[in-house]
ChimeraX commands (.cxc) that place a marker at each C-alpha (Angstrom):
marker #1 position 107.71,135.35,91.37 radius 0.5
marker #1 position 110.64,137.65,92.44 radius 0.5
marker #1 position 113.91,137.05,90.77 radius 0.5
marker #1 position 116.46,134.92,92.63 radius 0.5
marker #1 position 120.09,134.86,92.38 radius 0.5
marker #1 position 121.10,131.20,92.21 radius 0.5
marker #1 position 124.57,131.92,93.40 radius 0.5
marker #1 position 123.18,132.80,96.75 radius 0.5
marker #1 position 121.48,129.45,97.45 radius 0.5
marker #1 position 123.51,126.65,99.17 radius 0.5
marker #1 position 121.95,123.76,97.14 radius 0.5
marker #1 position 124.73,121.18,98.62 radius 0.5
marker #1 position 123.44,122.02,102.29 radius 0.5
marker #1 position 119.92,121.78,101.02 radius 0.5
marker #1 position 120.25,118.57,99.51 radius 0.5
marker #1 position 122.25,117.04,102.50 radius 0.5
marker #1 position 119.25,118.10,104.72 radius 0.5
marker #1 position 117.08,116.68,102.37 radius 0.5
marker #1 position 118.67,113.44,102.05 radius 0.5
marker #1 position 119.44,113.34,105.99 radius 0.5
marker #1 position 115.94,113.63,106.65 radius 0.5
marker #1 position 114.61,111.09,104.01 radius 0.5
marker #1 position 116.80,108.58,105.58 radius 0.5
marker #1 position 116.19,109.62,109.29 radius 0.5
marker #1 position 112.52,109.09,108.87 radius 0.5
marker #1 position 113.15,105.78,106.65 radius 0.5
marker #1 position 113.39,103.21,109.53 radius 0.5
marker #1 position 110.38,104.43,111.51 radius 0.5
marker #1 position 108.26,104.72,108.31 radius 0.5
marker #1 position 109.11,100.89,107.61 radius 0.5
marker #1 position 107.99,99.89,111.26 radius 0.5
marker #1 position 104.69,101.99,110.88 radius 0.5
marker #1 position 103.94,100.71,107.49 radius 0.5
marker #1 position 103.87,97.22,108.96 radius 0.5
marker #1 position 101.17,98.16,111.52 radius 0.5
marker #1 position 99.36,100.45,108.93 radius 0.5
marker #1 position 100.18,103.68,110.33 radius 0.5
marker #1 position 102.43,106.65,108.95 radius 0.5
marker #1 position 104.43,109.93,110.01 radius 0.5
marker #1 position 101.45,111.43,111.52 radius 0.5
marker #1 position 101.16,108.67,113.90 radius 0.5
marker #1 position 104.74,108.70,114.69 radius 0.5
marker #1 position 104.74,112.53,115.66 radius 0.5
marker #1 position 101.75,112.19,117.81 radius 0.5
marker #1 position 103.00,109.14,120.00 radius 0.5
marker #1 position 106.46,110.53,120.06 radius 0.5
marker #1 position 105.28,113.66,121.65 radius 0.5
marker #1 position 102.71,112.33,124.00 radius 0.5
marker #1 position 105.52,109.83,125.35 radius 0.5
marker #1 position 107.93,112.81,125.66 radius 0.5
marker #1 position 104.82,115.01,127.56 radius 0.5
marker #1 position 102.58,112.48,129.23 radius 0.5
marker #1 position 99.52,114.45,130.06 radius 0.5
marker #1 position 99.75,117.06,127.49 radius 0.5
marker #1 position 96.68,118.59,126.43 radius 0.5
marker #1 position 95.22,117.91,122.93 radius 0.5
marker #1 position 95.34,121.75,122.45 radius 0.5
marker #1 position 99.19,121.76,123.28 radius 0.5
marker #1 position 99.83,118.79,120.60 radius 0.5
marker #1 position 97.92,121.10,117.97 radius 0.5
marker #1 position 100.37,123.91,118.82 radius 0.5
marker #1 position 103.31,121.62,118.85 radius 0.5
marker #1 position 102.64,119.76,115.41 radius 0.5
marker #1 position 101.06,122.89,113.83 radius 0.5
marker #1 position 98.31,120.79,112.29 radius 0.5
marker #1 position 94.65,121.18,112.15 radius 0.5
marker #1 position 92.04,119.64,114.78 radius 0.5
marker #1 position 90.52,117.50,111.90 radius 0.5
marker #1 position 94.03,116.01,111.17 radius 0.5
marker #1 position 94.87,115.30,114.77 radius 0.5
marker #1 position 91.35,113.85,115.29 radius 0.5
marker #1 position 91.81,111.27,112.54 radius 0.5
marker #1 position 95.14,110.06,113.84 radius 0.5
marker #1 position 94.50,110.32,117.51 radius 0.5
marker #1 position 91.25,108.29,116.90 radius 0.5
marker #1 position 93.39,105.44,115.24 radius 0.5
marker #1 position 95.89,105.83,118.21 radius 0.5
marker #1 position 93.24,105.53,120.87 radius 0.5
marker #1 position 91.48,102.61,119.22 radius 0.5
marker #1 position 94.78,100.48,118.72 radius 0.5
marker #1 position 95.54,101.13,122.49 radius 0.5
marker #1 position 98.48,103.26,122.15 radius 0.5
marker #1 position 97.27,106.37,123.45 radius 0.5
marker #1 position 94.70,107.23,126.20 radius 0.5
marker #1 position 92.50,110.32,126.29 radius 0.5
marker #1 position 91.39,111.42,129.96 radius 0.5
marker #1 position 89.49,114.49,131.20 radius 0.5
marker #1 position 91.61,117.07,133.26 radius 0.5
marker #1 position 91.59,116.68,137.08 radius 0.5
marker #1 position 90.70,120.09,137.80 radius 0.5
marker #1 position 88.92,121.00,134.48 radius 0.5
marker #1 position 87.17,118.20,133.08 radius 0.5
marker #1 position 86.76,120.07,129.62 radius 0.5
marker #1 position 90.59,119.50,129.16 radius 0.5
marker #1 position 91.61,116.46,127.04 radius 0.5
marker #1 position 94.76,115.09,128.54 radius 0.5
marker #1 position 96.67,112.40,126.65 radius 0.5
marker #1 position 98.87,109.55,127.91 radius 0.5
marker #1 position 100.72,106.99,126.49 radius 0.5
marker #1 position 99.82,103.04,127.13 radius 0.5
marker #1 position 102.69,100.82,127.62 radius 0.5
marker #1 position 102.17,99.58,124.01 radius 0.5
marker #1 position 102.35,103.31,122.97 radius 0.5
marker #1 position 105.68,103.71,124.82 radius 0.5
marker #1 position 107.07,100.66,123.49 radius 0.5
marker #1 position 106.03,101.70,119.84 radius 0.5
marker #1 position 107.49,105.30,120.40 radius 0.5
marker #1 position 110.74,103.55,121.59 radius 0.5
marker #1 position 110.87,101.32,118.72 radius 0.5
marker #1 position 110.57,104.10,116.14 radius 0.5
marker #1 position 113.18,106.25,118.01 radius 0.5
marker #1 position 115.81,103.59,118.49 radius 0.5
marker #1 position 117.01,103.44,114.91 radius 0.5
marker #1 position 117.07,107.19,114.71 radius 0.5
marker #1 position 119.08,107.31,117.87 radius 0.5
marker #1 position 121.40,104.84,116.35 radius 0.5
marker #1 position 121.71,106.69,113.20 radius 0.5
marker #1 position 122.46,110.11,115.09 radius 0.5
marker #1 position 125.17,108.37,117.29 radius 0.5
marker #1 position 126.73,106.94,114.27 radius 0.5
marker #1 position 126.98,110.28,112.62 radius 0.5
marker #1 position 128.50,111.97,115.54 radius 0.5
marker #1 position 130.64,108.99,116.60 radius 0.5
marker #1 position 133.88,110.75,116.58 radius 0.5
marker #1 position 132.62,114.34,117.57 radius 0.5
marker #1 position 133.75,116.18,120.53 radius 0.5
marker #1 position 131.18,117.50,123.21 radius 0.5
marker #1 position 131.76,120.86,121.50 radius 0.5
marker #1 position 130.93,119.70,117.90 radius 0.5
marker #1 position 127.86,117.92,119.26 radius 0.5
marker #1 position 126.76,121.36,120.89 radius 0.5
marker #1 position 127.60,123.05,117.32 radius 0.5
marker #1 position 125.03,120.24,115.55 radius 0.5
marker #1 position 122.38,121.10,118.32 radius 0.5
marker #1 position 122.68,124.83,117.81 radius 0.5
marker #1 position 122.55,124.58,114.18 radius 0.5
marker #1 position 119.28,122.37,114.46 radius 0.5
marker #1 position 117.67,124.80,116.97 radius 0.5
marker #1 position 118.30,127.77,114.57 radius 0.5
marker #1 position 116.88,126.00,111.74 radius 0.5
marker #1 position 113.66,125.69,113.57 radius 0.5
marker #1 position 110.61,127.91,113.14 radius 0.5
marker #1 position 109.41,129.92,110.18 radius 0.5
marker #1 position 110.90,133.37,109.61 radius 0.5
marker #1 position 107.99,135.75,109.86 radius 0.5
marker #1 position 109.90,138.15,107.64 radius 0.5
marker #1 position 110.01,135.87,104.59 radius 0.5
marker #1 position 107.14,136.27,102.15 radius 0.5
marker #1 position 106.33,132.95,100.68 radius 0.5
marker #1 position 104.57,132.98,97.38 radius 0.5
marker #1 position 101.36,130.88,96.82 radius 0.5
marker #1 position 102.36,127.97,94.53 radius 0.5
marker #1 position 100.25,125.53,93.19 radius 0.5
marker #1 position 102.06,122.10,93.56 radius 0.5
marker #1 position 99.56,119.95,91.62 radius 0.5
marker link #1:1,2 radius 0.2
marker link #1:2,3 radius 0.2
marker link #1:3,4 radius 0.2
marker link #1:4,5 radius 0.2
marker link #1:5,6 radius 0.2
marker link #1:6,7 radius 0.2
marker link #1:7,8 radius 0.2
marker link #1:8,9 radius 0.2
marker link #1:9,10 radius 0.2
marker link #1:10,11 radius 0.2
marker link #1:11,12 radius 0.2
marker link #1:12,13 radius 0.2
marker link #1:13,14 radius 0.2
marker link #1:14,15 radius 0.2
marker link #1:15,16 radius 0.2
marker link #1:16,17 radius 0.2
marker link #1:17,18 radius 0.2
marker link #1:18,19 radius 0.2
marker link #1:19,20 radius 0.2
marker link #1:20,21 radius 0.2
marker link #1:21,22 radius 0.2
marker link #1:22,23 radius 0.2
marker link #1:23,24 radius 0.2
marker link #1:24,25 radius 0.2
marker link #1:25,26 radius 0.2
marker link #1:26,27 radius 0.2
marker link #1:27,28 radius 0.2
marker link #1:28,29 radius 0.2
marker link #1:29,30 radius 0.2
marker link #1:30,31 radius 0.2
marker link #1:31,32 radius 0.2
marker link #1:32,33 radius 0.2
marker link #1:33,34 radius 0.2
marker link #1:34,35 radius 0.2
marker link #1:35,36 radius 0.2
marker link #1:36,37 radius 0.2
marker link #1:37,38 radius 0.2
marker link #1:38,39 radius 0.2
marker link #1:39,40 radius 0.2
marker link #1:40,41 radius 0.2
marker link #1:41,42 radius 0.2
marker link #1:42,43 radius 0.2
marker link #1:43,44 radius 0.2
marker link #1:44,45 radius 0.2
marker link #1:45,46 radius 0.2
marker link #1:46,47 radius 0.2
marker link #1:47,48 radius 0.2
marker link #1:48,49 radius 0.2
marker link #1:49,50 radius 0.2
marker link #1:50,51 radius 0.2
marker link #1:51,52 radius 0.2
marker link #1:52,53 radius 0.2
marker link #1:53,54 radius 0.2
marker link #1:54,55 radius 0.2
marker link #1:55,56 radius 0.2
marker link #1:56,57 radius 0.2
marker link #1:57,58 radius 0.2
marker link #1:58,59 radius 0.2
marker link #1:59,60 radius 0.2
marker link #1:60,61 radius 0.2
marker link #1:61,62 radius 0.2
marker link #1:62,63 radius 0.2
marker link #1:63,64 radius 0.2
marker link #1:64,65 radius 0.2
marker link #1:65,66 radius 0.2
marker link #1:66,67 radius 0.2
marker link #1:67,68 radius 0.2
marker link #1:68,69 radius 0.2
marker link #1:69,70 radius 0.2
marker link #1:70,71 radius 0.2
marker link #1:71,72 radius 0.2
marker link #1:72,73 radius 0.2
marker link #1:73,74 radius 0.2
marker link #1:74,75 radius 0.2
marker link #1:75,76 radius 0.2
marker link #1:76,77 radius 0.2
marker link #1:77,78 radius 0.2
marker link #1:78,79 radius 0.2
marker link #1:79,80 radius 0.2
marker link #1:80,81 radius 0.2
marker link #1:81,82 radius 0.2
marker link #1:82,83 radius 0.2
marker link #1:83,84 radius 0.2
marker link #1:84,85 radius 0.2
marker link #1:85,86 radius 0.2
marker link #1:86,87 radius 0.2
marker link #1:87,88 radius 0.2
marker link #1:88,89 radius 0.2
marker link #1:89,90 radius 0.2
marker link #1:90,91 radius 0.2
marker link #1:91,92 radius 0.2
marker link #1:92,93 radius 0.2
marker link #1:93,94 radius 0.2
marker link #1:94,95 radius 0.2
marker link #1:95,96 radius 0.2
marker link #1:96,97 radius 0.2
marker link #1:97,98 radius 0.2
marker link #1:98,99 radius 0.2
marker link #1:99,100 radius 0.2
marker link #1:100,101 radius 0.2
marker link #1:101,102 radius 0.2
marker link #1:102,103 radius 0.2
marker link #1:103,104 radius 0.2
marker link #1:104,105 radius 0.2
marker link #1:105,106 radius 0.2
marker link #1:106,107 radius 0.2
marker link #1:107,108 radius 0.2
marker link #1:108,109 radius 0.2
marker link #1:109,110 radius 0.2
marker link #1:110,111 radius 0.2
marker link #1:111,112 radius 0.2
marker link #1:112,113 radius 0.2
marker link #1:113,114 radius 0.2
marker link #1:114,115 radius 0.2
marker link #1:115,116 radius 0.2
marker link #1:116,117 radius 0.2
marker link #1:117,118 radius 0.2
marker link #1:118,119 radius 0.2
marker link #1:119,120 radius 0.2
marker link #1:120,121 radius 0.2
marker link #1:121,122 radius 0.2
marker link #1:122,123 radius 0.2
marker link #1:123,124 radius 0.2
marker link #1:124,125 radius 0.2
marker link #1:125,126 radius 0.2
marker link #1:126,127 radius 0.2
marker link #1:127,128 radius 0.2
marker link #1:128,129 radius 0.2
marker link #1:129,130 radius 0.2
marker link #1:130,131 radius 0.2
marker link #1:131,132 radius 0.2
marker link #1:132,133 radius 0.2
marker link #1:133,134 radius 0.2
marker link #1:134,135 radius 0.2
marker link #1:135,136 radius 0.2
marker link #1:136,137 radius 0.2
marker link #1:137,138 radius 0.2
marker link #1:138,139 radius 0.2
marker link #1:139,140 radius 0.2
marker link #1:140,141 radius 0.2
marker link #1:141,142 radius 0.2
marker link #1:142,143 radius 0.2
marker link #1:143,144 radius 0.2
marker link #1:144,145 radius 0.2
marker link #1:145,146 radius 0.2
marker link #1:146,147 radius 0.2
marker link #1:147,148 radius 0.2
marker link #1:148,149 radius 0.2
marker link #1:149,150 radius 0.2
marker link #1:150,151 radius 0.2
marker link #1:151,152 radius 0.2
marker link #1:152,153 radius 0.2
marker link #1:153,154 radius 0.2
marker link #1:154,155 radius 0.2
view
């Protein structure tokens, strides 16, 4: 591992982001636990509801997961009646995903406490301050292609 100057690390912001994310997902996690599902199910239902008719390949790209991981989660969501999978109208090889009414209701139930949490956090923000938050979050997205990530065994 290369030497790292700890003075250059913004530990306070890292911890704030860590705890904000932990609490942000805690409400949906509790709802999902009651019906025997987890965060992977949440992500799939969320993106299918936001993009009805999206192709399985696009969902794999969005979530950046393997086909095998998606297959297990998608199978359960289809079996439980939250998602429908249909062949494409023009290309029958395409697999398009649509939320059912139950899937849409689940997605909204999972998003509602998150939306309340966001509204509460930005309650007294001006429109400009809200734009700064969104800009910050947009800039946080994506992996830095120039960053060399050392292989670390987490076990």
